[in-house]
N, C-alpha and C positions, 0 to 999 in steps of 0.2 A: 422517440429517437429511433434511428435506424440501427440495424444489427451491426454494421461496420462502426458506427459511432460508439455504440456500447462497448465493443471490443477494444477500441482505441482508448476509451476512458478507463476500462479495466486494466489495460496495459500500463497506462499512466499511473493509476492508483497503486498497482503492484510495485512499480519502480520507485515512486516517491515513498511508499510505505517501507520498502526495503532500506532505503537511504535513512529514513527516520529511525528505523529499528537499529541499524548499525551505528548511527551516531549516538543513540541512546545507550547502547551497550558500551561504546568507547568512552563515553563521558560519565557513565554510571547513573544516567538519568532514566530511572525505571518508568516514569510516566511517558516520556518520549518513546521509549522502546515499546511500551504497550500500545501507544497510539499507532506506531508504525506497523506493528503486528496486525492490529485491527484493520488498518487501511489496506494491507496486503491481502487479507482475507476478503475484504470487500471487493478489491480488484479482481481476485480470482473468481468470485461469484458473478461479477459483471461480465467477465470474459467468457464464462461458460455458456 
């Protein structure tokens, strides 16, 4: 994959991860919150 594609995927993963994390917090779903946090971290790594 190209650098631009990796950055776009990283941005998407960070956004979706943030949404999952917030929904998990709001609903008390610790598993969803943890998955969201992990996806955000993955997105940050891809974007770097």
